[in-house]
MARVODO-92501 format. One record per residue (C-alpha): x negated, y negated, z; chain; residue in one letter. Coordinates in steps of 0.5 Angstrom, whole numbers, padded with zeros to 4 digits. Each point is the difference from the previous one (the first is absolute). Layout:
N
<<X Y Z> A a>,
...
This chain:
146
<<-0171 0039 0190> A m>,
<<0002 0006 -0005> A t>,
<<0005 0001 -0006> A f>,
<<0005 0005 0003> A d>,
<<0007 -0001 -0003> A s>,
<<0003 0006 -0002> A k>,
<<0005 0002 -0005> A r>,
<<0007 -0001 0002> A g>,
<<0006 0005 -0002> A t>,
<<0004 -0004 -0004> A y>,
<<0000 -0007 -0003> A g>,
<<0001 -0004 -0007> A a>,
<<-0003 0002 -0006> A r>,
<<-0007 -0002 -0002> A q>,
<<-0003 -0001 -0007> A p>,
<<-0006 0004 -0002> A r>,
<<-0004 0001 -0006> A g>,
<<0000 -0003 -0006> A f>,
<<0006 -0005 0001> A l>,
<<-0003 -0002 0007> A l>,
<<-0007 -0002 -0003> A r>,
<<0003 -0004 -0006> A l>,
<<0005 -0003 0005> A g>,
<<-0006 -0002 0004> A n>,
<<-0004 -0003 -0006> A r>,
<<0005 -0004 -0002> A i>,
<<0001 -0003 0007> A m>,
<<-0007 -0001 0001> A a>,
<<0000 -0004 -0007> A g>,
<<0006 -0004 0003> A r>,
<<-0004 -0001 0007> A v>,
<<-0006 -0003 -0004> A r>,
<<0004 -0004 -0005> A g>,
<<0004 -0004 0005> A n>,
<<-0005 0000 0006> A n>,
<<0006 0003 0005> A a>,
<<-0002 -0001 0007> A n>,
<<0004 0005 0003> A r>,
<<-0002 0006 -0004> A l>,
<<-0008 0002 0000> A l>,
<<-0003 0005 -0004> A l>,
<<-0003 0006 0004> A l>,
<<-0005 0004 -0003> A t>,
<<-0002 0006 0003> A t>,
<<-0004 0006 -0002> A v>,
<<0004 0007 -0001> A g>,
<<-0001 0005 0006> A r>,
<<-0001 0006 -0005> A r>,
<<-0002 -0004 -0007> A s>,
<<-0004 -0005 0002> A g>,
<<0003 -0004 -0005> A v>,
<<0002 -0008 0002> A e>,
<<0007 -0001 0000> A r>,
<<0003 -0007 0001> A t>,
<<0007 -0001 0003> A n>,
<<0004 -0006 0001> A p>,
<<0002 -0001 0007> A v>,
<<0004 -0005 0004> A a>,
<<-0004 -0003 0006> A w>,
<<0001 -0004 0006> A f>,
<<-0004 -0004 0004> A t>,
<<-0003 0004 0006> A d>,
<<0000 -0005 0007> A p>,
<<-0007 0004 0002> A d>,
<<-0003 -0002 -0007> A g>,
<<0000 0004 -0006> A g>,
<<0006 0002 -0004> A r>,
<<0005 0005 0001> A l>,
<<0003 0005 -0005> A i>,
<<0006 0005 0001> A v>,
<<-0001 0007 -0003> A a>,
<<0008 0001 -0001> A s>,
<<0001 0003 -0007> A a>,
<<0007 -0003 0000> A n>,
<<0001 0005 0006> A g>,
<<-0002 0006 -0003> A a>,
<<-0001 0006 0004> A a>,
<<-0008 0000 -0002> A d>,
<<-0005 -0006 0000> A n>,
<<-0002 -0003 -0006> A p>,
<<-0006 0003 -0003> A a>,
<<-0004 -0007 0002> A w>,
<<0001 0002 0007> A y>,
<<-0004 0007 -0001> A y>,
<<-0005 -0004 -0004> A n>,
<<-0001 -0005 0006> A l>,
<<0000 0006 0005> A a>,
<<-0006 0003 -0004> A a>,
<<-0004 -0006 -0002> A h>,
<<0002 -0006 0005> A p>,
<<-0004 -0005 -0004> A d>,
<<0004 -0003 -0006> A a>,
<<0000 -0006 -0004> A h>,
<<0006 -0005 0000> A i>,
<<0002 -0006 -0005> A e>,
<<0004 -0005 0002> A v>,
<<0002 -0007 -0004> A g>,
<<-0006 0002 -0004> A g>,
<<-0005 0001 0005> A e>,
<<-0003 0007 0001> A t>,
<<-0003 0002 0007> A s>,
<<-0002 0006 0003> A d>,
<<0004 0003 0006> A v>,
<<0000 0005 0005> A t>,
<<0007 0004 0002> A a>,
<<0002 0002 0007> A e>,
<<0007 0003 0001> A q>,
<<0003 -0003 0006> A l>,
<<0003 0004 0006> A h>,
<<0004 -0001 0006> A g>,
<<0002 -0007 0003> A e>,
<<-0005 -0003 -0005> A e>,
<<0004 0003 -0006> A r>,
<<0007 -0002 0003> A d>,
<<-0003 -0007 0001> A r>,
<<-0002 0000 -0007> A a>,
<<0006 0003 -0003> A w>,
<<0004 -0006 0004> A q>,
<<-0004 -0005 -0005> A v>,
<<0002 0004 -0006> A i>,
<<0007 0000 0002> A l>,
<<0000 -0007 0001> A a>,
<<-0003 -0002 -0007> A e>,
<<0004 0006 -0004> A a>,
<<0006 0003 0004> A p>,
<<0001 0004 -0006> A r>,
<<-0005 0005 0003> A f>,
<<0004 0002 0005> A d>,
<<0005 0004 -0005> A q>,
<<-0006 0004 -0001> A y>,
<<0000 0003 0007> A t>,
<<0007 0002 -0001> A k>,
<<-0002 0004 -0007> A k>,
<<-0005 0005 0004> A t>,
<<-0002 0003 0006> A d>,
<<-0007 -0001 0000> A r>,
<<-0003 -0006 0003> A e>,
<<-0002 -0005 -0005> A i>,
<<-0008 -0002 0000> A p>,
<<-0002 -0007 0001> A v>,
<<-0007 -0001 -0002> A i>,
<<-0005 -0006 0002> A r>,
<<-0005 -0002 -0006> A l>,
<<-0006 -0004 0003> A r>,
<<-0005 -0003 -0004> A s>,
<<-0007 0004 0000> A r>,
């Protein structure tokens, strides 16, 4: 499967730059300190910089195995940077509950994406509000152990 989600024409504001990196560092520390089991730390390789980047991301159990994550960016017009990093380098690392795993990412499409979206909405109905903020289809990504 390909990573092919396009930028929308409108959406919520998405933080960038120093404030985003600082917020991610603070949240990563909280996730590690509290072993938050509904958040994972996703470490990707920058598509242009080649530098590792870590982002806290909500995850959901994939009925087909693995974990599901959502590139919602709070309903922004564009996908989060980690989405583009995964598109360029689908092999990544995750940390959940103090355990680290190597994973491979794939974007879900069609009926498979729709089924996964229903699983996500059953656990976190708030994700539906992001679809109302933007006109892009919000990507659902499956992470499978390597």
